[in-house]
N, C-alpha and C positions, 0 to 999 in steps of 0.2 A: 387828613389830606396827605397825599404822597408828594414830596418835594421834587421827585424825579420827573413827574408829569408836567410840572410847570416850567421846567427848563427847556430851552430850545436846543436841538442838537447842533453841535459845532461841526461845520464843514470847512474844508479847505479846497482850494483849486490848485491843480497841478499845471505848470506852464506847458503850453502846447508847442510842439516842434513844428517849425515851418516846413512844408514840403519842398524838397529840392535843396535844402540847406545841409550840405554834407558835413559841416563842422560839428554837428550834434550827434552824428552816428556813433553808436557804441555797440559792443557785443559782437555777435556773429555777423549781423548785417554789415557792420563797419569793417570787419575783417575781410569779408567777401568783396566789398567795394574797393578796398585798398589793394587787393590782389589783382583785380581786373581793370583798375583805372589806367587810362591810356598813358598818362605821364609817368607811371611807375612800372609799367610792363617792360619785359625784356625787349630791347630794340632789335635783336636778331643778329645775324653775322655781320662782321665789320667788313666793309668794302672800301679800300683805300681810294683817295681822290685820283691819284695817278696810277692807274691800273694798266701798265704797259706790258703786255705779253706778246711776244713775237709769234706770228702764225708760221706753221711749218709748211713750206713750199708755197706755190702759187695757188690761185683759186682752182685752176684746171687740175693741178696735181692732187689737191685735197678732194675734189669731186671724183676723180678717177679712183683714188684710194677708197673712198666711201662706197663707190659702186662695186669695187672688187671685194670689199668686206661684206657687202650685203647680198652677194650671190648665193 
C-alpha cells in the first residue's frame, strides 16, 4: 500500500478582500487610486478670499474700448 494515497490533501483558505474597502489595496491598482483620489488631487490655482481688482474706467468706456478693438 502507498501511504500518499491515504493522506488527505491539505488546503488553506486565503482571506477575501471586501469590495469597496480601499485600505487593503496594494500594487498598481492602489497607486492608481491614490493618484486620482479626490482628497489627494491637486486643488488647482489659488484664489484669494479678498480679490479686489479695480476696473479700468466705467462700464460704457470698457464697452466702447472692446467695440473699437473688435472692429
